C-alpha positions in Angstrom: 19.8 97.0 96.2 22.5 97.4 93.6 25.4 95.0 93.5 28.9 96.3 93.6 31.0 95.2 90.7 34.4 93.8 91.7 37.4 95.1 89.9 39.3 92.6 87.8 43.0 92.0 88.3 45.6 91.0 85.7 46.7 92.2 82.3 43.6 91.1 80.4 41.3 93.3 82.6 42.5 96.5 80.9 41.8 95.2 77.4 38.0 95.1 77.6 36.5 97.1 74.7 33.1 98.6 74.0 32.0 95.7 71.9 32.0 93.4 74.9 35.0 91.2 74.3 38.2 90.9 76.4 41.3 90.5 74.3 43.7 87.9 75.7 46.5 87.8 73.0 47.2 88.9 69.5 49.6 87.5 67.0 51.2 90.7 65.9 54.0 89.1 63.9 51.5 87.4 61.7 50.7 90.6 59.8 54.4 91.1 59.1 55.3 87.4 58.2 52.1 86.5 56.2 49.6 87.9 53.8 46.2 87.3 55.4 43.7 86.1 52.8 40.7 85.2 55.0 39.8 84.8 58.6 37.3 82.9 60.7 36.2 82.8 64.3 36.2 79.4 66.1 35.9 78.2 69.7 38.6 76.7 71.9 38.3 73.5 73.9 40.2 74.3 77.2 40.7 73.0 80.7 39.7 75.1 83.7 43.2 76.1 84.7 43.9 77.2 81.1 40.8 79.5 81.2 41.9 81.0 84.5 45.4 81.6 83.2 44.1 83.2 80.0 41.9 85.5 82.1 45.2 86.7 83.6 46.5 87.4 80.1 49.1 84.6 80.1 48.9 83.3 76.5 51.6 83.5 73.8 50.7 82.9 70.1 54.2 83.7 68.8 55.1 80.2 67.5 51.5 78.9 67.2 50.0 77.3 64.1 46.9 75.2 63.2 47.0 71.6 61.9 44.3 69.4 60.4 44.2 65.9 61.9 41.3 63.5 61.4 38.9 66.2 60.1 39.6 68.3 63.2 41.6 71.5 63.7 44.2 71.6 66.4 46.1 74.6 67.8 49.7 73.6 68.1 52.5 75.6 69.9 50.3 78.1 71.8 51.8 78.6 75.2 49.3 79.1 78.1 51.3 79.6 81.3 50.6 77.5 84.4 47.9 78.9 86.7 49.4 79.4 90.2 46.4 78.3 92.2 45.7 75.0 90.3 48.2 72.9 92.2 48.5 69.3 91.0 45.5 69.8 88.5 47.5 72.2 86.3 47.7 71.8 82.6 50.6 71.2 80.2 51.4 74.7 78.8 52.2 73.6 75.3 49.6 70.8 74.8 47.6 70.8 71.5 44.2 72.3 71.9 41.1 71.4 69.8 39.4 74.2 67.8 35.6 74.0 67.5 34.2 74.8 64.1 31.2 73.9 62.0 31.7 71.2 59.4 30.9 73.5 56.4 33.4 76.1 57.6 36.0 73.3 58.1 35.5 72.1 54.5 35.9 75.7 53.2 39.0 76.6 55.2 40.9 73.4 55.6 40.2 72.4 52.0 41.6 75.8 50.7 44.6 75.5 53.0 45.4 72.0 51.7 44.8 72.7 48.0 46.9 75.8 47.5 49.6 75.2 50.0 48.3 78.0 52.3 48.7 77.9 56.1 46.3 78.3 59.0 47.5 80.4 61.9 45.8 82.0 65.0 45.5 85.8 64.7 44.0 86.6 68.1 42.4 85.0 71.1 39.7 86.7 73.2 36.7 86.1 75.5 33.4 87.1 73.9 30.6 88.9 75.8 29.3 85.5 77.1 32.7 84.7 78.5 33.6 82.0 75.9 37.1 81.7 74.6 37.3 82.4 70.9 40.2 82.2 68.4 40.3 84.1 65.1 42.3 81.9 62.7 43.6 83.2 59.4 44.2 81.6 56.1 47.6 83.0 55.1 50.3 82.9 52.5 53.9 83.5 53.5 55.5 86.7 52.4 58.9 86.9 50.6 61.6 89.2 51.9 60.9 91.8 49.2 57.2 91.8 50.1 58.0 92.5 53.8 60.3 95.4 52.8 57.6 96.8 50.5 55.0 96.6 53.3 57.4 98.4 55.7 58.1 101.1 53.1 54.4 101.7 52.5 53.7 101.8 56.2 56.4 104.4 56.7 55.2 106.6 53.9 51.6 106.4 55.2 52.8 107.4 58.7 54.6 110.4 57.2 51.5 111.5 55.3 49.4 111.2 58.5 52.0 113.2 60.4 52.0 115.9 57.7 48.2 116.1 57.7 48.1 116.5 61.5 50.7 119.3 61.3 48.5 121.1 58.8 45.2 120.9 60.7 
């Protein structure tokens, strides 16, 4: 007998891709504000109500950043909204969350961020095919105003070229 698959509810249900992961949130402003030099996937240490809230797509990475404290990485400023059905066992929406990463990856990333004055920020958060919450963090360098303008100009010209090519074909 075949089991019926139940339909998922919430915003995150629509974002399931062919590769087997479910996107929760993406830091879109990061590509505008920073030049991304390198990125790395790491795990998140979460409470149950945070996982349920993230499955509903209620996560904001707008003001989030990553700090190094006692040879550990912490996600600061990420806002996971309260889960309605958690009652008194709900979580603090803005609490710091520990990022799980191998020691050799920590040495590579955190060392580079500390040495050159670079920053670690979360680029996107998703659930992988096994249902584990993952965060892709980026090693970034802040863009100056003229760099941002240059990026916008390049994007506009590329978009115009694409539009012209579509009109031709």
